[in-house]
C-alpha angles and dihedrals in degrees: 000000000000120000096194091121104046103186143032116199110207136187124203117201110203111181152134117282128217109233114253093337110119096175094052091049094047090050092049095048090048087060092045093052090058086071093065119114120233118275101040110152102185132028119198124200128184128265113284088003093173098051115015119242096314124174090195107068088155086077088069127067112262088231093064095085091055091046090052091050089053089049090051090051090051093048092047090052094045094048095036087228137110115253128206133191141123134242142169103278126192119209134151093357098309141085126235132182092239128190118203125202103199121189126209092257091058095254113132146184126202140207126197114214108263098198109049112199105254093185088068095036093251089141090063094051107034127047112237120238124237105197132075116223126223119184126193108212133160092343094308127107108222132195113195120196137169132247108274089040085076091076093060113071096179091064091051094042109139102237091136098056094241119175103210131039116195130193120189110194156171093207113171126231098244091065098035093117088064090051092052093045098045096047089056091044093052089052093050099043094045095038091227141114107275120200128187123187116189136172132243134218134044125298130219094268093052103260113145123214125198103188112225091173106175149171123216129184125226092278093051094256110153113238099171135013132167140169097185132084111262150095114284128190132202137166124229117208120210093200091057091054093046090050093052093049094046094049096041108034095187094137089064088068097054117140113252117235139117132235118233119211 
């Protein structure tokens, strides 16, 4: 594991979302991103940050996903930072819950949510993804996932020696203990930084969200935690991660198996 790039400065934006109104949400997040300090490398937004966790993407123009991607490219360029978040995205006649990882130069990768949330009927509305995404950025290898994926450790299993595991989410208050517990567990078992960015407030169908956005290091030590709306910054240190993995070589003892789609 190279330590050429020693740090990754991240910003988590935990906020209220305007229901099914991409333009209003883009405008609001544009204002929020003005609060960032200089030198941020990576900006993290919640799941479906332009709409809330809607099961009716047909209420929104099919162009909105593309417009939001263009907005992310503009923000990434303006802030000279990568930006990550998911949205309902329409392509080839179907919707996906698609996460984009957009770099400052406008280049991007995407990940479609593997585990659609059957309890809410997400599986009937959004096509599930089949491929894990790994992004090399600023000397860190990053694996971004979405909300319900957090409950499935095999999908997140660190067979690729990634450094940072990210979950963007709309995780409701009644099950927030599971969110807190599983974020820490994913950090410990994968010996990586684990980051969760959630929303706050109440959506149009009555679900309440209490935030709990957090950052844990590879030993499960909490580095950041918040229940309030706001923009929160933290710095990840590559040397710290290298030190943990060299002293405690638990990943060397991983079970060997493969996951079939």
